[in-house]
C-alpha positions as CSV (number, residue, x, y, z in Angstrom):
1,M,-76.5,19.2,20.8
2,R,-74.9,16.8,18.5
3,V,-72.0,14.8,19.9
4,D,-68.8,14.9,17.8
5,L,-67.3,11.5,18.5
6,G,-64.1,12.3,16.7
7,L,-63.6,15.3,18.9
8,I,-64.4,13.4,22.1
9,K,-62.0,10.6,21.1
10,T,-59.3,13.1,20.4
11,A,-59.9,14.9,23.7
12,L,-59.6,11.5,25.5
13,R,-56.4,10.8,23.6
14,V,-54.9,14.2,24.6
15,L,-55.9,13.6,28.3
16,S,-54.4,10.1,28.2
17,T,-51.1,11.3,26.6
18,N,-50.8,14.0,29.3
19,A,-51.9,11.8,32.2
20,G,-50.2,12.9,35.4
21,R,-49.8,16.5,34.2
22,E,-51.4,18.8,36.8
23,N,-51.9,21.9,34.7
24,L,-53.8,20.6,31.7
25,T,-56.2,23.5,30.9
26,E,-58.8,23.7,28.2
27,E,-56.6,26.0,26.2
28,L,-53.7,23.5,26.2
29,I,-56.1,20.6,25.4
30,G,-57.5,22.7,22.5
31,L,-54.1,23.3,21.1
32,D,-53.2,19.6,21.2
33,I,-56.6,18.7,19.7
34,G,-56.1,21.2,16.9
35,S,-52.7,19.8,16.2
36,I,-53.9,16.2,16.1
37,M,-57.0,17.1,14.0
38,R,-54.8,19.3,11.7
39,Q,-57.0,22.3,12.3
40,R,-55.4,25.7,13.2
41,T,-58.0,26.5,15.9
42,L,-61.1,25.0,17.2
43,P,-63.8,27.2,18.9
44,A,-63.4,27.1,22.7
45,H,-67.0,26.2,23.1
46,Q,-66.5,23.0,21.1
47,I,-63.6,22.0,23.3
48,R,-65.7,22.8,26.4
49,E,-68.6,20.7,25.1
50,A,-66.4,17.7,24.3
51,L,-64.9,17.9,27.8
52,A,-68.3,18.3,29.4
53,E,-69.5,15.2,27.6
54,C,-66.5,13.3,28.9
55,R,-67.1,14.5,32.4
56,Q,-70.8,13.6,32.2
57,H,-69.9,10.0,31.2
58,G,-67.2,9.8,33.9
59,W,-64.4,9.6,31.4
60,A,-62.7,12.8,32.6
61,V,-62.6,14.9,35.8
62,E,-62.5,18.6,36.0
63,E,-60.5,20.2,38.8
64,Q,-59.0,23.6,39.6
65,D,-55.4,24.7,39.8
66,D,-54.0,27.0,42.4
67,F,-55.3,30.0,40.4
68,G,-58.8,28.7,40.1
69,L,-58.5,27.7,36.4
70,P,-60.2,24.5,35.3
71,T,-57.8,21.6,34.6
72,W,-58.7,18.2,33.3
73,R,-57.5,14.6,33.7
74,I,-58.7,11.3,32.4
75,T,-60.2,8.6,34.6
76,P,-59.7,4.9,34.4
77,E,-63.2,4.7,32.7
78,G,-61.9,7.2,30.1
79,E,-58.9,5.1,29.4
80,T,-61.2,2.1,28.9
81,K,-63.4,4.1,26.6
82,L,-60.5,5.4,24.6
83,R,-59.3,1.8,23.9
84,A,-62.9,0.9,22.9
85,F,-63.1,3.7,20.2
């Protein structure tokens, strides 16, 4: 799998902008990423892959909301990586 650094940077930007928000689902992240990247829609699997890459590197954490849906938040390491991009 080829890593899309632009997508990962944008995902971290969205997570950082929404820090403290408890219900940040993949769908909401995807809408924000699409808006920032000026694309109408991005395939859900691309969003999932970018978030999984962030999780793998410790830049983001996946949790679950009260309904069992995955939600995301940025870590301090993710904030550091975002500043380094």
